[in-house]
C-alpha angles and dihedrals in degrees: 000000000000093000088063086071103030133006107172143319090255094065093050091048092052093049092050096047096039089044094054095044096042088049091051091046091051092051092047094049089047093049091048091048091057140229095306090070091061100037130115105307134241124188094280092049089049092054091047088050092050090047093052090049093049091048091052092049091050092049089050101046106026114080088195093066113077121212092247090054091051093047087050090049089051089050094048093050093045090044093051090048091049092048093048096047090043087054094041089056090057104032117055097201090052090051091050088047098051101033106020122217133285114261123219106225104171124024123185092347096308124112116237096219098186089056092045091055096042090057096035097238124141130219087245089060091051091048088050089053089049092051091048087057092049093251114149104178125052094201088062095061122100096199148336117210129190103222127216090256091057096257128126124243118201115204109193099191128027114191133175117270126030101021131176081229097063096113095053138082102254116193114243118243112290090017105114120163 
């Protein structure tokens, strides 16, 4: 029963030394990879973040995994993330595959119910997004968009011409879902 709480000083020493070095390796690799690695997360970025955390835990607690192996695992994960984001910036279908596309949920004060159902968002969640933006009247909102990172964007005015909704399927007048 005593070894549940304490096995030996060598184990604690290894955990301390490897923990500090693994953490330093991860920070260094993330700094080299650039700000995009630490930006607002979409589902792909979230998976990479979880994988990095799992790798760090494995390095810390599994004696079978050497620090060099763990640092290489960090580099592989961050390298793959870098390669995919680099490609997604240049190739539209890769971007759609990795990050998805924003979804219009409310347009000119009217809920787009098919879109709400498809992305499993309730009208109450849209209302909460409006309140957080200081909007008091739904009919005064140009659009609400569910972004690829899961956040809501509230567009107060939607005018013809160069619109922030240019990359979205906007219902034609009279076409409400």
